[in-house]
N, C-alpha and C positions, 0 to 999 in steps of 0.2 A: 504493500500500500504506500509506504513512504517513498519508494522509488518512483512511483507513478505521479504522486501529487506534490512531492517536495515540501519545502518549508514556506509557508505563506505568512506575510506580515499582516498586522491589523492596524486600524486607525481608531483612535479614541478621542477625537476632537469633538466635544459635545456641541460647540458653537456651530460647526458646519452642519452636523446632522439636525440640529434644531432649525436652522435656516431651511433645510431641504424638507423637513417633515412637518414644520409648524403650519398651523392653519393659515397663516399669512401667505403661504405659497400658493394657495388657491384664490387669494383675494386680489392678486395683481391683475392689471388690465390684460384681458385676453385679446388675441388678434386672430382674425379669420384668415385662413389660407387654404390652399389646396395641396394635399399631400402628393408628393412626387409619384407619378405612375398611377394616380387614382383621381377620379372625377368627384369624389366625395368631399364636400366642404368640411373643414375641421377647425375647431376653436383651439388655439394653442394657449397653454397656461405657463406662466413664467414665475420663477421665484424672485425674491427681493434683489438678488444679485444680477437679474436679467438673463439667467440661464433658463432655457426651456426645460420643463419637467417631463421626464419619461419614466417608464418602468418596463423591465424585461422579466420573462418568466421561464425558468427551467422546469419543464414538465417531466417528472419522473414516472416511470411505469408503476413502481411500488416503493415501499420503504427501504428496499435493499439498495437503491440508488445505483443500480448497475446499468440501467437503460434510460436514455433521455430522448425526448421527441424534438426533432428539428423540423423546420418548414422551409420550403423553397423560397429563394430570394426573389423579390419583385424586380429589383434593379440589376441583378447579375445572374444571367441564365446559367443553370447548372450548379449554382452555389446553394448551400444550406445555411440557415441562420436561426436565431432564437426568436420566438414570438415576443413582440414588444411594440410599444408606441407611446404617443404623448398622452399625458393626463388630460382629462376633460374637467370642466369646472365642477367643483365640489367632490371630486374623486380623491381618494388617498392613493398612494403608490400601490398598495396591495389590491385595491379595487381595480385599478388599471391593469395590473398583471393578470388578474383573473379574467377580465373582459377580453384582453388581447389573446389570451390562450384560447378562449372560445371562438373569437372572430377569425384568428389566423390559423389555429391548429385544430379547431373543432373538438376541444376537450373540456371537460368540467372536472373539478376536483377541489381539494382543500389546500389553501395557501399554508405552507409549513413555517417558513421563517424568511426574514430578510437577510441576504448575504452581505450587502454593502451598497456602495455608490460608486459610479465612475463618471468622470467628466471628459468630454471631448471639446477642447478649447476652440478648435477650428470651427466647429458648428455651434459652439456655446450651448451645449446640452448637458444636463445632469440626469443620469439614469439610475434609478433604484433597481436592485436585482433581487428577485424573490424565487423561492422554490415552491413547487406544487406537487402533490401526489395525485395522479390521475385516477378518477373513479369511473369515468364514462367517456367513450369516444363516439362522437356523432357521425352518422353516415354522410350527412350533408352539413356543410357549414358555410358561413358567409363568403370567405375569400376563395373557397373552392367553387363557388357558383358564379363568380364574376365572369362575364363573357370574354373579356380581353385578357384576363389573367386567372387561370384556375390553379390556385396555390395547392401544392402537394405537401404531405407530411410523411415522415419516415422515422422509425425507431432506430436509434444508434446505440451501440455499447458506449459507455462513458469514454473509454479509450479512443474509439473511432471518432466520437463527437469532438473531443479535445483536439485531435489531429485535424479534423475537417474545419473547425472554427479558427484554428491557428493561422490558416492561409489568408483569410480576409478579415476575420474578426478576432484578433489576438486578445483583446480585453475580455470578450465573452469566453474565450478559451480559459483564461486565467481564473475568471469567476466560476466557471464550471468546476475547476479543480477545487476551489475554495468551498463551493457548495457541497461537494461530496465529503470533504474533510470535516465541515461543520456537522453533517449528518451523523458522523461517527463520534463527535466530541461532545455534543450537547443535545438535550431534548428541547425541541422548539417551544417557545412560549405560545399559548393559545391566542387566537385572534381576540381583539378587544370587542366589547359589546356593540360599539357603533358599527364596526365592520360587519359583524354577524347580521345586523339589521339593515345593512345597505346604506347607512348614512355616512357622512364625511368622517374621517378618522384622522386625528392628529397625533395619536400615540404610536401608530405604526405597529409592526409585527416583528417579533424576534428581539434579540438583544442588540440594540443599536449602538451601545457603548463599545461593542466589539466589531463594529462594521469594518469591512475591508474598503479602502478608498484607493482608487487609481485615477490618474490623470494622463491624458494623451493629447497630442496635437491633431490626430486624425484617426479614423476608424474606431 
């Protein structure tokens, strides 16, 4: 196990995670835009630092964390990526991760924990990363039914997914390593009551004081 995942560092800057997860993150002025490759109008949500808020979701087949679901990339033919996208108004990161898993991968499940946050300075985005244990796979889902782009999904072993993501999404690859390490090191905290009832959630999920933080200029 240690040979595969290596030693991962953690970030414990409470100020940064408070900025990202605080209710004020959803209170900034949203901007309407069109997502690249899609005709659907989208409202973007920004944090107080001007970073666009996003969330990604690693969808695991079961608690063993040996298989993870990836989806075909909209912008890079033949490539695989992690379900994820921008927060909508009054959504927490966990709620967005859950929604993106359903829309892009056609799966439902329970959010287990938050792994951390990564920033892409070039795009000025901050993405929260969550894990989910899948309990249901839909036969038809939104992105698979689009006439111009029928998104596909595929189960990968964790080792293969890490190698696949490393080529174009190195930050996702590193976070996948961390997600599997976390599953063996701690029992995830349960979702807060607001998230269970579908309302806005400022407390987040998981132990945020142990968040992994990564910053990159691209991808």
